[in-house]
C-alpha positions as CSV (number, residue, x, y, z in Angstrom):
1,M,8.4,2.7,-16.9
2,T,9.8,1.1,-13.8
3,M,8.2,-1.9,-12.2
4,V,7.0,-1.5,-8.7
5,T,6.8,-4.2,-6.0
6,V,4.3,-3.7,-3.2
7,W,4.4,-5.7,0.0
8,Y,1.0,-6.0,1.8
9,D,-0.6,-7.7,4.8
10,S,-3.2,-10.1,3.5
11,Q,-4.4,-10.7,7.1
12,C,-5.7,-7.1,7.3
13,P,-9.2,-6.8,5.8
14,L,-8.5,-3.1,4.9
15,C,-5.3,-4.0,3.1
16,R,-6.9,-6.8,1.2
17,R,-9.6,-4.4,-0.1
18,E,-7.1,-1.8,-1.0
19,I,-4.8,-4.2,-2.8
20,A,-7.8,-5.8,-4.6
21,L,-8.7,-2.4,-6.0
22,M,-5.1,-1.6,-7.0
23,Q,-4.9,-5.0,-8.8
24,R,-8.0,-4.3,-10.7
25,L,-6.7,-0.8,-11.7
26,D,-3.2,-2.2,-12.6
27,R,-4.4,-3.2,-16.1
28,R,-0.8,-2.9,-17.5
29,G,0.6,-5.4,-14.9
30,R,3.3,-2.9,-13.7
31,I,2.9,-3.8,-10.0
32,A,4.1,-7.0,-8.4
33,F,2.0,-7.5,-5.2
34,V,3.7,-9.6,-2.5
35,D,1.6,-11.1,0.3
36,L,3.7,-10.8,3.5
37,A,2.0,-13.9,4.9
38,T,3.6,-16.1,2.2
39,A,6.6,-14.0,1.3
40,T,9.9,-16.0,1.4
41,S,12.0,-12.9,1.8
42,C,11.6,-9.3,2.8
43,P,13.9,-6.3,2.2
44,I,13.6,-5.3,5.9
45,D,12.2,-6.8,9.1
46,R,8.7,-8.4,8.5
47,S,7.1,-6.7,11.5
48,A,8.2,-3.3,10.2
49,M,6.7,-4.2,6.8
50,L,3.4,-5.2,8.4
51,A,3.2,-1.9,10.3
52,R,3.3,0.3,7.1
53,L,2.8,-0.2,3.4
54,H,6.2,-0.7,1.6
55,A,7.1,-0.6,-2.0
56,T,10.2,-0.6,-4.2
57,E,10.6,1.5,-7.3
58,G,13.8,1.7,-9.3
59,G,15.6,-0.2,-6.6
60,R,14.6,2.2,-3.8
61,L,12.5,1.1,-0.8
62,Y,9.6,3.4,0.2
63,A,7.3,3.2,3.2
64,G,4.0,4.8,4.0
65,A,2.6,7.6,1.8
66,A,5.7,7.4,-0.5
67,A,5.0,3.7,-1.1
68,F,1.4,4.5,-2.0
69,A,2.7,7.2,-4.4
70,A,5.1,4.7,-6.1
71,M,2.1,2.4,-6.6
72,W,-0.1,5.2,-7.9
73,R,2.4,6.3,-10.4
74,Q,2.0,2.9,-12.2
75,I,-1.8,3.3,-12.5
76,P,-2.9,5.8,-15.2
77,L,-6.0,7.0,-13.2
78,L,-3.9,7.7,-10.1
79,R,-0.6,8.7,-11.8
80,P,-1.2,12.4,-11.4
81,L,-1.5,12.0,-7.6
82,G,1.6,9.8,-7.6
83,L,3.5,12.4,-9.5
84,A,2.3,15.2,-7.3
85,A,3.6,13.3,-4.3
86,R,7.1,13.8,-5.6
87,N,6.8,17.3,-4.3
88,R,7.9,17.2,-0.7
89,H,5.0,19.4,0.5
90,V,2.4,17.1,-1.1
91,L,4.1,14.0,0.2
92,A,4.3,15.6,3.7
93,V,0.5,16.1,3.7
94,L,-0.1,12.5,2.4
95,E,2.3,11.1,5.1
96,W,0.5,13.2,7.8
97,S,-2.8,11.7,6.7
98,Y,-1.4,8.2,6.5
99,T,0.0,8.5,10.0
100,R,-3.4,9.5,11.3
101,F,-5.0,6.6,9.5
102,L,-2.6,4.2,11.1
103,R,-3.8,5.3,14.5
104,L,-7.4,4.4,13.5
105,R,-6.4,1.2,11.7
106,P,-6.9,-1.3,14.5
107,R,-10.5,0.0,15.1
108,L,-11.2,0.1,11.4
109,Q,-9.8,-3.5,11.0
110,A,-12.1,-4.7,13.7
111,I,-15.1,-3.1,12.0
112,A,-14.1,-4.5,8.7
113,R,-13.7,-8.0,10.2
114,R,-17.2,-7.9,11.7
115,F,-18.6,-6.8,8.4
116,E,-16.8,-9.7,6.6
117,E,-18.1,-12.2,9.2
118,K,-21.7,-10.9,8.6
119,R,-21.3,-11.4,4.9
120,L,-20.2,-15.0,5.3
């Protein structure tokens, strides 16, 4: 099975939670998680990588829902969804959903930050 590399924004509380969950689920160690805050190199412009999730699988760079699908394919529990996303219609629905999420992301980040502050 191909190793996947996922670049994520550790400054985003939503991203941190998502990646923490994926790290717990990645019991086989098939995903390399790269924090963009400390990454020494990026395959494309850093600001573009911060705007959407990016992953490489088999030497190919994916963004958005396709990047999530590449990551899911490495996790047994999520693998069926990742495989289903190879269908262009399924991927289109996932990408549509991800694009809508990105519109809400700044507000959700603010809520998550306030929640984190209260917990500290």
